[in-house]
Biotite code that builds the C-alpha atoms (Angstrom):
import biotite.structure as struc

atoms = struc.array([
    struc.Atom([24.601, -5.858, 37.769], chain_id="A", res_id=1, res_name="TYR", atom_name="CA", element="C"),
    struc.Atom([28.291, -6.757, 38.211], chain_id="A", res_id=2, res_name="ALA", atom_name="CA", element="C"),
    struc.Atom([28.080, -6.205, 41.479], chain_id="A", res_id=3, res_name="ASN", atom_name="CA", element="C"),
    struc.Atom([26.394, -3.103, 41.285], chain_id="A", res_id=4, res_name="LYS", atom_name="CA", element="C"),
    struc.Atom([29.004, -1.535, 39.579], chain_id="A", res_id=5, res_name="SER", atom_name="CA", element="C"),
    struc.Atom([27.055, -0.997, 36.391], chain_id="A", res_id=6, res_name="MET", atom_name="CA", element="C"),
    struc.Atom([23.549, -0.778, 35.114], chain_id="A", res_id=7, res_name="ALA", atom_name="CA", element="C"),
    struc.Atom([21.823, -0.166, 31.727], chain_id="A", res_id=8, res_name="THR", atom_name="CA", element="C"),
    struc.Atom([18.688, 1.433, 31.103], chain_id="A", res_id=9, res_name="THR", atom_name="CA", element="C"),
    struc.Atom([16.875, 1.273, 27.497], chain_id="A", res_id=10, res_name="ILE", atom_name="CA", element="C"),
    struc.Atom([13.855, 3.305, 26.668], chain_id="A", res_id=11, res_name="SER", atom_name="CA", element="C"),
    struc.Atom([11.538, 4.000, 24.025], chain_id="A", res_id=12, res_name="LEU", atom_name="CA", element="C"),
    struc.Atom([9.581, 6.855, 23.450], chain_id="A", res_id=13, res_name="PHE", atom_name="CA", element="C"),
    struc.Atom([6.300, 6.825, 21.120], chain_id="A", res_id=14, res_name="TYR", atom_name="CA", element="C"),
    struc.Atom([4.612, 9.724, 19.148], chain_id="A", res_id=15, res_name="THR", atom_name="CA", element="C"),
    struc.Atom([1.437, 9.470, 17.402], chain_id="A", res_id=16, res_name="GLY", atom_name="CA", element="C"),
    struc.Atom([0.330, 12.602, 15.759], chain_id="A", res_id=17, res_name="GLN", atom_name="CA", element="C"),
    struc.Atom([-2.293, 13.533, 13.503], chain_id="A", res_id=18, res_name="SER", atom_name="CA", element="C"),
    struc.Atom([-1.493, 15.511, 10.413], chain_id="A", res_id=19, res_name="GLY", atom_name="CA", element="C"),
    struc.Atom([-1.734, 19.215, 10.021], chain_id="A", res_id=20, res_name="ASN", atom_name="CA", element="C"),
    struc.Atom([-5.221, 20.507, 8.695], chain_id="A", res_id=21, res_name="PRO", atom_name="CA", element="C"),
    struc.Atom([-5.015, 21.180, 4.713], chain_id="A", res_id=22, res_name="LEU", atom_name="CA", element="C"),
    struc.Atom([-7.373, 23.416, 3.175], chain_id="A", res_id=23, res_name="THR", atom_name="CA", element="C"),
    struc.Atom([-8.130, 22.910, -0.733], chain_id="A", res_id=24, res_name="TYR", atom_name="CA", element="C"),
    struc.Atom([-8.083, 26.129, -2.874], chain_id="A", res_id=25, res_name="VAL", atom_name="CA", element="C"),
    struc.Atom([-7.794, 27.315, -6.581], chain_id="A", res_id=26, res_name="TYR", atom_name="CA", element="C"),
    struc.Atom([-4.999, 28.536, -7.905], chain_id="A", res_id=27, res_name="SER", atom_name="CA", element="C"),
    struc.Atom([-6.066, 31.983, -9.481], chain_id="A", res_id=28, res_name="GLY", atom_name="CA", element="C"),
    struc.Atom([-8.878, 34.130, -8.252], chain_id="A", res_id=29, res_name="SER", atom_name="CA", element="C"),
    struc.Atom([-12.064, 33.677, -9.270], chain_id="A", res_id=30, res_name="MET", atom_name="CA", element="C"),
    struc.Atom([-13.788, 36.368, -7.889], chain_id="A", res_id=31, res_name="VAL", atom_name="CA", element="C"),
    struc.Atom([-10.448, 38.568, -8.524], chain_id="A", res_id=32, res_name="ARG", atom_name="CA", element="C"),
    struc.Atom([-10.668, 40.297, -5.285], chain_id="A", res_id=33, res_name="ASP", atom_name="CA", element="C"),
    struc.Atom([-6.851, 39.809, -4.855], chain_id="A", res_id=34, res_name="VAL", atom_name="CA", element="C"),
    struc.Atom([-3.649, 39.069, -7.080], chain_id="A", res_id=35, res_name="SER", atom_name="CA", element="C"),
    struc.Atom([-3.666, 35.748, -8.812], chain_id="A", res_id=36, res_name="THR", atom_name="CA", element="C"),
    struc.Atom([-0.645, 34.854, -6.692], chain_id="A", res_id=37, res_name="SER", atom_name="CA", element="C"),
    struc.Atom([-2.417, 35.727, -3.287], chain_id="A", res_id=38, res_name="ASN", atom_name="CA", element="C"),
    struc.Atom([-5.598, 33.672, -4.307], chain_id="A", res_id=39, res_name="ALA", atom_name="CA", element="C"),
    struc.Atom([-6.832, 31.048, -1.320], chain_id="A", res_id=40, res_name="GLN", atom_name="CA", element="C"),
    struc.Atom([-10.454, 30.670, -2.580], chain_id="A", res_id=41, res_name="ASP", atom_name="CA", element="C"),
    struc.Atom([-11.738, 27.576, -1.561], chain_id="A", res_id=42, res_name="LEU", atom_name="CA", element="C"),
    struc.Atom([-12.585, 25.088, -4.376], chain_id="A", res_id=43, res_name="ILE", atom_name="CA", element="C"),
    struc.Atom([-15.763, 23.630, -5.356], chain_id="A", res_id=44, res_name="TYR", atom_name="CA", element="C"),
    struc.Atom([-15.681, 20.087, -5.335], chain_id="A", res_id=45, res_name="ILE", atom_name="CA", element="C"),
    struc.Atom([-17.223, 18.964, -8.589], chain_id="A", res_id=46, res_name="PRO", atom_name="CA", element="C"),
    struc.Atom([-19.236, 15.877, -9.363], chain_id="A", res_id=47, res_name="THR", atom_name="CA", element="C"),
    struc.Atom([-18.468, 13.404, -12.120], chain_id="A", res_id=48, res_name="ALA", atom_name="CA", element="C"),
    struc.Atom([-21.088, 15.243, -14.302], chain_id="A", res_id=49, res_name="SER", atom_name="CA", element="C"),
    struc.Atom([-19.440, 18.764, -13.273], chain_id="A", res_id=50, res_name="ASP", atom_name="CA", element="C"),
    struc.Atom([-16.102, 17.951, -14.552], chain_id="A", res_id=51, res_name="ILE", atom_name="CA", element="C"),
    struc.Atom([-17.518, 16.437, -17.774], chain_id="A", res_id=52, res_name="ASN", atom_name="CA", element="C"),
    struc.Atom([-19.329, 19.650, -18.453], chain_id="A", res_id=53, res_name="ASN", atom_name="CA", element="C"),
    struc.Atom([-16.333, 21.809, -17.625], chain_id="A", res_id=54, res_name="ALA", atom_name="CA", element="C"),
    struc.Atom([-13.902, 23.530, -19.640], chain_id="A", res_id=55, res_name="VAL", atom_name="CA", element="C"),
    struc.Atom([-10.320, 22.613, -19.443], chain_id="A", res_id=56, res_name="PHE", atom_name="CA", element="C"),
    struc.Atom([-7.249, 23.938, -21.569], chain_id="A", res_id=57, res_name="GLU", atom_name="CA", element="C"),
    struc.Atom([-3.902, 22.962, -22.162], chain_id="A", res_id=58, res_name="THR", atom_name="CA", element="C"),
    struc.Atom([-1.359, 24.928, -20.820], chain_id="A", res_id=59, res_name="VAL", atom_name="CA", element="C"),
    struc.Atom([2.499, 25.288, -20.997], chain_id="A", res_id=60, res_name="SER", atom_name="CA", element="C"),
    struc.Atom([4.391, 22.939, -18.262], chain_id="A", res_id=61, res_name="GLY", atom_name="CA", element="C"),
    struc.Atom([1.220, 20.550, -18.670], chain_id="A", res_id=62, res_name="ASN", atom_name="CA", element="C"),
    struc.Atom([1.132, 18.494, -21.718], chain_id="A", res_id=63, res_name="PRO", atom_name="CA", element="C"),
    struc.Atom([-2.243, 16.676, -20.819], chain_id="A", res_id=64, res_name="LEU", atom_name="CA", element="C"),
    struc.Atom([-5.193, 17.426, -22.971], chain_id="A", res_id=65, res_name="THR", atom_name="CA", element="C"),
    struc.Atom([-8.422, 18.461, -21.504], chain_id="A", res_id=66, res_name="PRO", atom_name="CA", element="C"),
    struc.Atom([-9.974, 15.139, -21.638], chain_id="A", res_id=67, res_name="ALA", atom_name="CA", element="C"),
    struc.Atom([-6.830, 13.830, -20.081], chain_id="A", res_id=68, res_name="GLN", atom_name="CA", element="C"),
    struc.Atom([-7.199, 16.436, -17.405], chain_id="A", res_id=69, res_name="GLN", atom_name="CA", element="C"),
    struc.Atom([-10.783, 15.414, -16.667], chain_id="A", res_id=70, res_name="LYS", atom_name="CA", element="C"),
    struc.Atom([-9.818, 11.785, -16.304], chain_id="A", res_id=71, res_name="ALA", atom_name="CA", element="C"),
    struc.Atom([-6.797, 12.734, -14.057], chain_id="A", res_id=72, res_name="ALA", atom_name="CA", element="C"),
    struc.Atom([-9.132, 14.915, -11.963], chain_id="A", res_id=73, res_name="LEU", atom_name="CA", element="C"),
    struc.Atom([-11.837, 12.613, -11.426], chain_id="A", res_id=74, res_name="GLU", atom_name="CA", element="C"),
    struc.Atom([-9.412, 9.746, -10.276], chain_id="A", res_id=75, res_name="GLN", atom_name="CA", element="C"),
    struc.Atom([-7.539, 12.299, -7.936], chain_id="A", res_id=76, res_name="TYR", atom_name="CA", element="C"),
    struc.Atom([-10.985, 13.144, -6.207], chain_id="A", res_id=77, res_name="ILE", atom_name="CA", element="C"),
    struc.Atom([-12.263, 9.454, -5.814], chain_id="A", res_id=78, res_name="ASN", atom_name="CA", element="C"),
    struc.Atom([-8.929, 8.753, -4.085], chain_id="A", res_id=79, res_name="ASN", atom_name="CA", element="C"),
    struc.Atom([-9.139, 11.061, -1.749], chain_id="A", res_id=80, res_name="ASP", atom_name="CA", element="C"),
    struc.Atom([-11.500, 10.559, 1.226], chain_id="A", res_id=81, res_name="ASN", atom_name="CA", element="C"),
    struc.Atom([-12.090, 13.894, 2.044], chain_id="A", res_id=82, res_name="TYR", atom_name="CA", element="C"),
    struc.Atom([-12.782, 15.103, -1.615], chain_id="A", res_id=83, res_name="LEU", atom_name="CA", element="C"),
    struc.Atom([-14.820, 12.148, -2.303], chain_id="A", res_id=84, res_name="ARG", atom_name="CA", element="C"),
    struc.Atom([-17.477, 12.776, 0.314], chain_id="A", res_id=85, res_name="ASN", atom_name="CA", element="C"),
    struc.Atom([-17.585, 16.549, -0.615], chain_id="A", res_id=86, res_name="ARG", atom_name="CA", element="C"),
    struc.Atom([-18.587, 16.250, -4.092], chain_id="A", res_id=87, res_name="ARG", atom_name="CA", element="C"),
    struc.Atom([-21.026, 18.866, -5.092], chain_id="A", res_id=88, res_name="GLY", atom_name="CA", element="C"),
    struc.Atom([-19.985, 21.192, -2.181], chain_id="A", res_id=89, res_name="GLN", atom_name="CA", element="C"),
    struc.Atom([-17.336, 23.676, -1.430], chain_id="A", res_id=90, res_name="TYR", atom_name="CA", element="C"),
    struc.Atom([-14.307, 22.667, 0.344], chain_id="A", res_id=91, res_name="ALA", atom_name="CA", element="C"),
    struc.Atom([-13.860, 23.360, 4.235], chain_id="A", res_id=92, res_name="GLU", atom_name="CA", element="C"),
    struc.Atom([-11.336, 25.492, 5.727], chain_id="A", res_id=93, res_name="ARG", atom_name="CA", element="C"),
    struc.Atom([-8.706, 23.037, 7.530], chain_id="A", res_id=94, res_name="ASN", atom_name="CA", element="C"),
    struc.Atom([-11.592, 20.248, 6.125], chain_id="A", res_id=95, res_name="GLY", atom_name="CA", element="C"),
    struc.Atom([-8.662, 17.861, 5.043], chain_id="A", res_id=96, res_name="GLY", atom_name="CA", element="C"),
    struc.Atom([-5.605, 16.344, 6.947], chain_id="A", res_id=97, res_name="ARG", atom_name="CA", element="C"),
    struc.Atom([-1.939, 15.378, 6.186], chain_id="A", res_id=98, res_name="LEU", atom_name="CA", element="C"),
    struc.Atom([-1.098, 11.899, 6.801], chain_id="A", res_id=99, res_name="PRO", atom_name="CA", element="C"),
    struc.Atom([-0.921, 10.697, 10.441], chain_id="A", res_id=100, res_name="PHE", atom_name="CA", element="C"),
    struc.Atom([2.810, 10.343, 11.820], chain_id="A", res_id=101, res_name="THR", atom_name="CA", element="C"),
    struc.Atom([4.169, 7.812, 14.070], chain_id="A", res_id=102, res_name="ASN", atom_name="CA", element="C"),
    struc.Atom([7.767, 8.537, 15.405], chain_id="A", res_id=103, res_name="VAL", atom_name="CA", element="C"),
    struc.Atom([9.633, 6.038, 17.822], chain_id="A", res_id=104, res_name="LEU", atom_name="CA", element="C"),
    struc.Atom([12.670, 7.599, 19.911], chain_id="A", res_id=105, res_name="ASP", atom_name="CA", element="C"),
    struc.Atom([15.520, 5.226, 21.354], chain_id="A", res_id=106, res_name="LEU", atom_name="CA", element="C"),
    struc.Atom([17.724, 6.301, 24.621], chain_id="A", res_id=107, res_name="ASN", atom_name="CA", element="C"),
    struc.Atom([20.536, 3.948, 25.853], chain_id="A", res_id=108, res_name="ILE", atom_name="CA", element="C"),
    struc.Atom([22.122, 4.979, 29.061], chain_id="A", res_id=109, res_name="LYS", atom_name="CA", element="C"),
    struc.Atom([25.094, 2.890, 30.434], chain_id="A", res_id=110, res_name="GLN", atom_name="CA", element="C"),
    struc.Atom([26.312, 3.665, 33.957], chain_id="A", res_id=111, res_name="ASP", atom_name="CA", element="C"),
    struc.Atom([29.538, 2.959, 35.578], chain_id="A", res_id=112, res_name="PHE", atom_name="CA", element="C"),
    struc.Atom([30.157, 3.010, 39.140], chain_id="A", res_id=113, res_name="ASN", atom_name="CA", element="C"),
    struc.Atom([33.698, 3.331, 40.260], chain_id="A", res_id=114, res_name="ILE", atom_name="CA", element="C"),
    struc.Atom([34.951, 3.302, 43.762], chain_id="A", res_id=115, res_name="LYS", atom_name="CA", element="C"),
    struc.Atom([38.206, 5.628, 44.309], chain_id="A", res_id=116, res_name="ILE", atom_name="CA", element="C"),
    struc.Atom([39.392, 6.083, 48.033], chain_id="A", res_id=117, res_name="ALA", atom_name="CA", element="C"),
    struc.Atom([36.189, 4.733, 49.342], chain_id="A", res_id=118, res_name="LYS", atom_name="CA", element="C"),
    struc.Atom([34.020, 7.464, 47.410], chain_id="A", res_id=119, res_name="LYS", atom_name="CA", element="C"),
    struc.Atom([31.816, 6.111, 44.634], chain_id="A", res_id=120, res_name="THR", atom_name="CA", element="C"),
    struc.Atom([31.689, 7.937, 41.268], chain_id="A", res_id=121, res_name="TYR", atom_name="CA", element="C"),
    struc.Atom([29.368, 7.442, 38.498], chain_id="A", res_id=122, res_name="GLN", atom_name="CA", element="C"),
    struc.Atom([30.017, 7.693, 34.897], chain_id="A", res_id=123, res_name="ILE", atom_name="CA", element="C"),
    struc.Atom([27.074, 7.772, 32.624], chain_id="A", res_id=124, res_name="GLN", atom_name="CA", element="C"),
    struc.Atom([27.054, 7.420, 28.838], chain_id="A", res_id=125, res_name="ILE", atom_name="CA", element="C"),
    struc.Atom([23.974, 7.950, 26.642], chain_id="A", res_id=126, res_name="SER", atom_name="CA", element="C"),
    struc.Atom([23.176, 7.443, 23.408], chain_id="A", res_id=127, res_name="TYR", atom_name="CA", element="C"),
    struc.Atom([20.231, 8.867, 21.814], chain_id="A", res_id=128, res_name="ASP", atom_name="CA", element="C"),
    struc.Atom([18.513, 7.713, 18.407], chain_id="A", res_id=129, res_name="ILE", atom_name="CA", element="C"),
    struc.Atom([15.615, 10.670, 17.081], chain_id="A", res_id=130, res_name="PHE", atom_name="CA", element="C"),
    struc.Atom([13.146, 9.118, 15.131], chain_id="A", res_id=131, res_name="ASN", atom_name="CA", element="C"),
    struc.Atom([14.344, 5.693, 15.697], chain_id="A", res_id=132, res_name="PHE", atom_name="CA", element="C"),
    struc.Atom([11.698, 4.316, 13.243], chain_id="A", res_id=133, res_name="THR", atom_name="CA", element="C"),
    struc.Atom([13.230, 6.372, 10.225], chain_id="A", res_id=134, res_name="ASN", atom_name="CA", element="C"),
    struc.Atom([16.562, 4.129, 10.913], chain_id="A", res_id=135, res_name="MET", atom_name="CA", element="C"),
    struc.Atom([14.569, 1.309, 10.687], chain_id="A", res_id=136, res_name="LEU", atom_name="CA", element="C"),
    struc.Atom([12.962, 2.006, 7.518], chain_id="A", res_id=137, res_name="ASN", atom_name="CA", element="C"),
    struc.Atom([13.400, 5.156, 5.469], chain_id="A", res_id=138, res_name="ARG", atom_name="CA", element="C"),
    struc.Atom([9.667, 5.174, 4.881], chain_id="A", res_id=139, res_name="LYS", atom_name="CA", element="C"),
    struc.Atom([8.832, 5.459, 8.393], chain_id="A", res_id=140, res_name="TRP", atom_name="CA", element="C"),
    struc.Atom([8.988, 8.248, 10.715], chain_id="A", res_id=141, res_name="GLY", atom_name="CA", element="C"),
    struc.Atom([8.174, 10.963, 8.066], chain_id="A", res_id=142, res_name="ARG", atom_name="CA", element="C"),
    struc.Atom([7.109, 14.108, 8.778], chain_id="A", res_id=143, res_name="GLN", atom_name="CA", element="C"),
    struc.Atom([4.439, 15.985, 6.173], chain_id="A", res_id=144, res_name="TYR", atom_name="CA", element="C"),
    struc.Atom([3.856, 19.644, 5.277], chain_id="A", res_id=145, res_name="PHE", atom_name="CA", element="C"),
    struc.Atom([1.876, 21.895, 2.951], chain_id="A", res_id=146, res_name="ALA", atom_name="CA", element="C"),
    struc.Atom([2.768, 25.527, 2.331], chain_id="A", res_id=147, res_name="SER", atom_name="CA", element="C"),
    struc.Atom([0.711, 27.917, 4.578], chain_id="A", res_id=148, res_name="PHE", atom_name="CA", element="C"),
    struc.Atom([-1.595, 24.451, 4.881], chain_id="A", res_id=149, res_name="ASP", atom_name="CA", element="C"),
    struc.Atom([-3.157, 25.092, 1.797], chain_id="A", res_id=150, res_name="THR", atom_name="CA", element="C"),
    struc.Atom([-3.026, 23.012, -1.788], chain_id="A", res_id=151, res_name="TYR", atom_name="CA", element="C"),
    struc.Atom([-3.755, 24.664, -4.833], chain_id="A", res_id=152, res_name="GLN", atom_name="CA", element="C"),
    struc.Atom([-5.833, 21.556, -6.455], chain_id="A", res_id=153, res_name="LEU", atom_name="CA", element="C"),
    struc.Atom([-7.258, 23.367, -9.839], chain_id="A", res_id=154, res_name="ILE", atom_name="CA", element="C"),
    struc.Atom([-5.947, 26.110, -11.569], chain_id="A", res_id=155, res_name="GLN", atom_name="CA", element="C"),
    struc.Atom([-8.336, 28.633, -12.619], chain_id="A", res_id=156, res_name="PHE", atom_name="CA", element="C"),
    struc.Atom([-7.319, 30.413, -15.848], chain_id="A", res_id=157, res_name="ARG", atom_name="CA", element="C"),
    struc.Atom([-9.882, 32.728, -16.828], chain_id="A", res_id=158, res_name="ARG", atom_name="CA", element="C"),
    struc.Atom([-13.559, 33.326, -18.011], chain_id="A", res_id=159, res_name="PHE", atom_name="CA", element="C"),
    struc.Atom([-14.263, 32.635, -21.971], chain_id="A", res_id=160, res_name="GLN", atom_name="CA", element="C"),
    struc.Atom([-14.297, 35.989, -23.714], chain_id="A", res_id=161, res_name="THR", atom_name="CA", element="C"),
    struc.Atom([-17.520, 37.686, -23.654], chain_id="A", res_id=162, res_name="GLY", atom_name="CA", element="C"),
    struc.Atom([-19.281, 34.879, -21.283], chain_id="A", res_id=163, res_name="GLY", atom_name="CA", element="C"),
    struc.Atom([-19.101, 33.880, -17.607], chain_id="A", res_id=164, res_name="THR", atom_name="CA", element="C"),
    struc.Atom([-18.029, 30.360, -18.285], chain_id="A", res_id=165, res_name="VAL", atom_name="CA", element="C"),
    struc.Atom([-14.817, 29.531, -16.481], chain_id="A", res_id=166, res_name="PRO", atom_name="CA", element="C"),
    struc.Atom([-11.565, 27.814, -17.786], chain_id="A", res_id=167, res_name="ILE", atom_name="CA", element="C"),
    struc.Atom([-9.590, 25.446, -16.117], chain_id="A", res_id=168, res_name="PHE", atom_name="CA", element="C"),
    struc.Atom([-6.467, 23.637, -15.772], chain_id="A", res_id=169, res_name="ASN", atom_name="CA", element="C"),
    struc.Atom([-5.687, 20.370, -13.647], chain_id="A", res_id=170, res_name="PHE", atom_name="CA", element="C"),
    struc.Atom([-2.118, 19.134, -12.907], chain_id="A", res_id=171, res_name="ARG", atom_name="CA", element="C"),
    struc.Atom([-2.048, 16.259, -10.882], chain_id="A", res_id=172, res_name="PRO", atom_name="CA", element="C"),
    struc.Atom([0.074, 16.638, -7.887], chain_id="A", res_id=173, res_name="PRO", atom_name="CA", element="C"),
    struc.Atom([3.781, 15.079, -7.708], chain_id="A", res_id=174, res_name="THR", atom_name="CA", element="C"),
    struc.Atom([3.606, 11.292, -6.488], chain_id="A", res_id=175, res_name="ASP", atom_name="CA", element="C"),
    struc.Atom([-0.252, 12.125, -6.375], chain_id="A", res_id=176, res_name="GLY", atom_name="CA", element="C"),
    struc.Atom([0.108, 13.750, -3.041], chain_id="A", res_id=177, res_name="ASN", atom_name="CA", element="C"),
    struc.Atom([-1.047, 17.447, -2.020], chain_id="A", res_id=178, res_name="PRO", atom_name="CA", element="C"),
    struc.Atom([1.734, 17.631, 0.551], chain_id="A", res_id=179, res_name="TYR", atom_name="CA", element="C"),
    struc.Atom([5.637, 17.418, 0.907], chain_id="A", res_id=180, res_name="SER", atom_name="CA", element="C"),
    struc.Atom([7.861, 15.222, 2.972], chain_id="A", res_id=181, res_name="VAL", atom_name="CA", element="C"),
    struc.Atom([10.022, 17.320, 5.321], chain_id="A", res_id=182, res_name="SER", atom_name="CA", element="C"),
    struc.Atom([13.809, 16.845, 5.207], chain_id="A", res_id=183, res_name="THR", atom_name="CA", element="C"),
    struc.Atom([14.349, 18.616, 8.449], chain_id="A", res_id=184, res_name="SER", atom_name="CA", element="C"),
    struc.Atom([17.327, 16.769, 10.631], chain_id="A", res_id=185, res_name="THR", atom_name="CA", element="C"),
    struc.Atom([16.594, 19.309, 13.875], chain_id="A", res_id=186, res_name="SER", atom_name="CA", element="C"),
    struc.Atom([16.178, 16.652, 16.684], chain_id="A", res_id=187, res_name="PRO", atom_name="CA", element="C"),
    struc.Atom([13.206, 18.763, 18.063], chain_id="A", res_id=188, res_name="THR", atom_name="CA", element="C"),
    struc.Atom([11.340, 18.124, 15.065], chain_id="A", res_id=189, res_name="PHE", atom_name="CA", element="C"),
    struc.Atom([13.073, 15.434, 12.971], chain_id="A", res_id=190, res_name="SER", atom_name="CA", element="C"),
    struc.Atom([12.029, 14.108, 9.456], chain_id="A", res_id=191, res_name="ALA", atom_name="CA", element="C"),
    struc.Atom([15.197, 11.590, 9.512], chain_id="A", res_id=192, res_name="ARG", atom_name="CA", element="C"),
    struc.Atom([16.950, 9.746, 11.931], chain_id="A", res_id=193, res_name="TRP", atom_name="CA", element="C"),
    struc.Atom([19.728, 11.646, 13.788], chain_id="A", res_id=194, res_name="VAL", atom_name="CA", element="C"),
    struc.Atom([21.562, 10.386, 16.801], chain_id="A", res_id=195, res_name="SER", atom_name="CA", element="C"),
    struc.Atom([23.580, 11.993, 19.574], chain_id="A", res_id=196, res_name="GLN", atom_name="CA", element="C"),
    struc.Atom([26.236, 10.916, 22.208], chain_id="A", res_id=197, res_name="LEU", atom_name="CA", element="C"),
    struc.Atom([26.429, 12.031, 25.787], chain_id="A", res_id=198, res_name="GLY", atom_name="CA", element="C"),
    struc.Atom([28.801, 11.680, 28.718], chain_id="A", res_id=199, res_name="VAL", atom_name="CA", element="C"),
    struc.Atom([28.028, 12.513, 32.533], chain_id="A", res_id=200, res_name="ARG", atom_name="CA", element="C"),
    struc.Atom([30.065, 12.472, 35.523], chain_id="A", res_id=201, res_name="LEU", atom_name="CA", element="C"),
    struc.Atom([28.430, 12.548, 38.973], chain_id="A", res_id=202, res_name="SER", atom_name="CA", element="C"),
    struc.Atom([30.324, 12.815, 42.180], chain_id="A", res_id=203, res_name="PHE", atom_name="CA", element="C"),
])
């Protein structure tokens, strides 16, 4: 437009991606094959009857009583599609999924064609907004992650003295989610919106 002296290009790039796989494991090793800190044993997903008959205890850092822990675990399993459909079975490796992500990037280019001494030069100014969705709404365009793609849902404490009955502890995850929201600002994998301005001269 403007007698071919100017041009504007607006582009939107959408990326939709399923969440990373997630494995539910115990905190603490029931089989004692590794140290507690390195335990990655797949959890048994209890039925309502299993939870009612299990032994829980109150520990430092978790003020919930055993009855409150049982109620919280029952509610958590019922609110999770994967766990709810696997009750009475062991969790599968990579069986769960983190939330689906939707990201929209915006690119604007403004071209100026300038004639100097019968020769045309082009100046292009570009402006990119990565994760434009997050700029529109801070709850959009989020990226999610779980450490080592696992979540320690249930803590195994120990076996009862002289017996084989396990004792557990359950503390509901923060915000009810087995994952964290990334705060990365790298343009190649941005969890928050970032922008950049560019200038190019063509002759």
